C-alpha positions in Angstrom: -2.2 9.8 -11.3 1.4 9.2 -10.4 3.3 9.8 -7.2 5.9 12.6 -7.8 8.2 13.2 -4.8 9.7 16.3 -6.5 6.6 18.5 -6.1 7.7 22.1 -5.3 4.9 23.1 -3.1 4.8 21.6 0.5 1.0 21.8 0.6 0.6 19.9 -2.7 3.2 17.3 -1.6 1.4 16.7 1.7 -2.0 16.4 0.0 -0.6 14.0 -2.7 1.1 11.9 0.0 -2.2 11.8 1.9 -4.2 10.7 -1.0 -1.6 8.0 -2.0 -1.4 6.7 1.6 -5.2 6.4 1.8 -5.2 4.6 -1.6 -2.7 2.1 -0.3 -4.5 1.7 2.9 -7.7 0.8 1.0 -5.9 -1.8 -1.0 -4.6 -3.4 2.2 -8.2 -3.3 3.7 -9.7 -4.9 0.6 -7.2 -7.8 0.5 -6.7 -8.3 4.2 -9.7 -10.8 4.6 -8.1 -13.0 2.0 -4.7 -13.3 3.5 -3.5 -16.8 4.2 -3.8 -17.9 7.9 -0.9 -19.7 9.5 -1.6 -23.4 9.0 -0.1 -26.6 7.7 -2.1 -26.5 4.4 -0.7 -24.8 1.4 -2.2 -21.3 0.6 -4.4 -20.9 -2.4 -3.4 -18.8 -5.4 -6.0 -16.1 -4.4 -4.5 -15.8 -0.9 -1.0 -15.5 -2.2 -2.2 -12.8 -4.6 -3.8 -10.8 -1.8 -0.6 -11.3 0.2 1.4 -9.8 -2.6 -1.1 -6.9 -3.0 -0.8 -6.1 0.7 3.0 -6.2 0.7 3.3 -4.1 -2.4 0.8 -1.6 -1.0 2.6 -1.4 2.4 6.0 -0.9 0.7 4.7 1.8 -1.6 3.1 3.6 1.4 6.3 3.4 3.3 8.1 5.0 0.4 5.6 7.8 0.2 5.9 8.5 4.0 9.7 8.4 3.8 9.6 11.3 1.3 7.4 13.3 3.7 9.8 12.6 6.6 
């Protein structure tokens, strides 16, 4: 499954955007508990990986929603 912002049908574009935005939201919800808390200690590799996953998902979701706008 790939995001295609050039879909001809408005209905299919909205359905696809909804599916992708929900997919990215689930990624954020899964990784959110592992995000590094603000502290003086250095974050672990796992928390940095979760932070990257959340940032990437948020950016991708914003791109999908920008196409809808």
